[in-house]
N, C-alpha and C positions, 0 to 999 in steps of 0.2 A: 504494500500500500504506500502510495506517495504521501508523505506527511504534509505536503503543501496543498493537497486537494482533499475533498471529502471522499470517504470510501464509497464504493458502489453499493455495499451491503452492510447493514448493521445487524449483527446476530445478537439476539437477546435470550439469556438463559437465567432463570431463577433457580437457586439451589437451596435445598433444606435436607440435611442429613442424608446426603447421597454418596457418602464415602465409598460404598461398596461398588458403585457403577460409574462414578464421576470421571475417572481417568479415561476409561474407554470412550465415554461420550465426548469429552474435551478433545481427545486425540482425533476423533472422527471429524471434528470441525477444523482443527489445525492442519489436518492432512488433506483438505480439499484441493482439488486440482485448480480451482479458482481461488486466488489469494487476496483479492482486493476487498478486504472487509475489516471491520472492527468487531471485536468480540466482547460484548458487555455482559458481565456476570455479576449477579447480586446474590450474596449469601444472606438468607433470611434467618439469621441467628441459629445456625446449626450447632448442635451439641456434640457432634462427632468430629472427625478430622477433615471435613469438607473444605473449610476455609483455608486451612494450611495447604491443601492440595491446590486450591485456586491460586494462592500466593506464589507457590513454587512454579507454577506454569507461567504466571505473569512476569516472573523474573527472566524467563527464557524467551518469551514472545511478546513483543511490544504491541501487538494487535489487541492484546487482552487488557480491558479496563475493568477493574473489579471494585466492588463496594460491599460493605456489610451493614445491614440495617441495624439501627440501635435497639429495635425490638422486633419481634416476629409479627409481620404485618400481612402475611399471606401472599399467594401467587398473584392475585389480581392487582393489588396495589403495587407490588414489585414490578410487574410488567409495565404499568403506567409510568412509574419512575424512570424506567429504562427507555421507554418511548420518548420521554421528554428530553433526554440527553442524546438520543441517537442522531447521527449526522448522515447516515447513508441514504441513498436514493431509494433503496428497498430495505424492508425489515424482514429478517428471517428468524423464525422461532426455532428454538431447540429446547428439549427437556433434558434434564441432567442424568437420565438413565437410559436414553435412547441412543441409537447409532445412525449417523447420516452416512449414506453411500458417498464414496469419494467424488463423484461427478455431480452431486446434488446441486450445488450452487451454480456450477457452470451451465447445467442444463436449464435450471429455473431462470437464471439471469438472461440467457439467450431467448427463452420463451417470452419473458416480460418485455424485453427490448423489441421484439418483433410483433408483439400483440398489445398495442398501447391501450386498448379498451379494457384490458384485464387489470383489475386492482387487487385481486386475491387469487393466488395460485397455490393449490395443494398438489399432492402426489399420492400414488398408491403406496401402501406400506406392507411390510412383512412382520406379522406378529411372532414373537418368540417369548420363551419363558414358560408360564403356566398354560399358554395356548399358542398353537402354531398353525398359521394359515396366511395366505396372501389375500389382500383386499382386491376387489374389482369394482371400483367406484365409477359413477357417471363422470363424464369429462366436460360436457358442453354447458354453457351458461344457462340455457333454458331448462335443461334437465336439473341442474344443481339448484336453481332458484325454486323450482317446483318441489323438489325433494326437501328443501330446507323448511317447507311449511310443516313437515312432520319430524324431521330428524337432522342431526348435525352430520353433514356429508362431506365436510372439509376437515381433514385431520390436522388438528392444531399444531403439533410439532413439525409438520411438513411445510407449513405455509411460508410463502414469500409475499409480502404486502407492499404495494406502491405507497410510499410514505406520503406523497402529495395528496392522495385521496383522503387519508386520515386527517392531515393538517388542514386542508382546505375546507373540510366539512366538520371540523371540531369533533372528530371521532376518537374515542378512547374506550378501554374496557370499563364497564359499569362496575364500580367497586362494591355495589350491593350484592354482586354475584360471587360467592365463594367457589362455586363450581359452575360449569356450563358457561363460563364467561366468554369463551370463544363463540359458542352457538349464538349467544345474545349479540355479540359484535357483528357476526355475519348477517344476522336477521335485520340489523340496522343498516349495514353497508349495502344491502341489496338495492336500496333507493339511490345509491350514488355511483355504483360501478358494476362491472361484470366479473364473473367468477369462472375459474377453470380448474380442472384437475389434470395433471399429466398422467398418462396411462402407465408410465414406468414406476417401478418400485424404487424409491430413492431414500427410504428410511426404514430402519428396523425398529419396531415399536415393542418395548419390553412390557409384557402383560403380567401384572402381579395382582394378587387378591387384595381387596380393600379390607381395612380393619373394621369397617362398619358391617353390621349384619345386613343380610340382603333386604329385609323388610325396612330397616331404618334407612338404608342407602336409597331404596326406591322412593320412599316417602319424601326424603330430603331433596332428591333430584327432581321429583315431580313438582315440588313447590316452585322451583326455578323455571321448569319447563312451562308451567302455566303462564308465567309472566311473558315469556318469549312468544308463546302461541297467541296470547291476547294481542300483543303488539302487532304481530303479522296479520291476524284476522281483522283487526280494526283498519288496516291499510286497504282491505277489500270492502270496507264499509259494513263489516259485521261486528256488532257488539254482542259477543257470545254470552249466553247464559251459563250458569254453573253446569247444567246438564250438557250443553254443547261442549264445554271444555272437558267434561268427563268422557264424552264420546271421543273427543280428539286425543285425549291421553290414552284411551283404550287402543285406538288405531296406531298411534305413535309407538306405544310400548308393546304392541302385538299381544295384548292380554287375552286370556280366554274369556268368553262372554257367558255370563251366568243366566241370562234371561233372553228368550227369543224376542221379546219386545225391544230389548236393547239393540238387537241386530236390525230391526226395522227402523229404530231411531237413528242408528249409524248411517243407514242408507239415506234417510232424509237429510242428515247433516252433510253428507257428501254432495247431495243434490244442491243444497244451499250454497256450498262453496263454488260449485261449478257455475251456478246461475249468477252469483255475484261477480265472478270473474268475467263473465260474458259482457257485463256492463263496464267493469273497470279495465279489463284487458291488461292487468298487471303481469299475469303469467301468460305465456303462449297457450292458447286454449286447447290445442290438440295435446300438448305435453301435460298440462295440468289434469286433463281428463284421463290420460293414460296413467298418471301417477295415482289419481283418485281410484281408478279401476284396480290398480295393483293393491292398494290398501283395502279395497272392498273384498277382493279375493282372499287376502290375508285374514280379514275379519271373519269371513265365512268359513275358512279352514280352521279357525279357532272356535267354531260354533257347531262342530259336527255332532256334538252330544244331543242335538235336537233332531238328528236323523235326516230324513228326506225333506223335511220342512226347510232346512237350511239350503239343501241343494236346489230346491225349486225357487227359493228366494234369489239365489245366485243366478240361476238360469233365466229367470224372468226379468232381470234388471237390464238396464241399457248399457251397463258397463262390461258386459260379457264379451263384446267385440272390440273393446278398446285396449285390452291388455291380454296377452296370451301367456299364461304361466308355463305352457308346455304340456305335452300329452301325459307325461309321467305324473306331474303334480295334479293335474285334473283327474286322472284315474284314481290316485290315492285319495283325493278329496271325495269323490263319488263312492269309493269303496268304504271309507270310514262312515259315511252317512248311511249306506246300505246295511252295514254291520249293526249299527245302532237300531235301525228300523227293524231288522230281523229279530233282534233280541227282545224288542217290545212286542 
């Protein structure tokens, strides 16, 4: 990096008790084939050896700028502090336990330079640790915008963000969000820029179990999701009722449905979203209807306990021709409905 110019990329990483994985993560950034970046690292009052590791790296590589918070303030506030001092044209996120592929920055930088309409760029990821799989995420702006109505489809530690979009629109992470702060940010950035995912796997994402119990974690997460969904739905001119949000959470979380009436209510809720978008045209209509159809199929497959009633609700809906889950999934769905019917 030329000290007389601003770096092309500002990499921001918040660290808290990451001693076990930190070196591997930092090495993956310092070993990038693209080297025009500053690496901003904030230690959020770690109680292990994380801060000493950071300091030792900073002595050897002048691209590293490190800070230690005077008290533990959490990821969201730490990210905003780093955004305020970042000088790069682009902001790259990195987590302290993940591993970036060597050509990640080079490929993302070239993509952003050649696609000026894109403000947020993610990539596919390889999960490792307690879960091993490769992601296969949508890549186009229209698909990503529509999917974001239900789920976070931009993987936070993979993103490269055009800093001018954030600065010109006064966008930062909402510090009321202890989790899902990235999902909230994307849901607000939709109004100002376009999104893309690179199809390549450019980051290895370490999957570890949370210390929270599943029920506690789900309840806590849903409290934040409700705020995000309400913001997005209001943009379509919908002031959702508590029942509407309950249906939306069921769809987003792919929960099993306990009452056949809920399935009917979900169908009406999807219809309402589709009709509102026809007036607003915030989402590409063909894409949003395909996404709604996908979630309708998912809701039906989670309702096979009602037997053939569910199957005929699915078959008689207008969504059946807008999303094709494939022959195998359709056969499994019908078979499960028939098995319940035969038992009754």
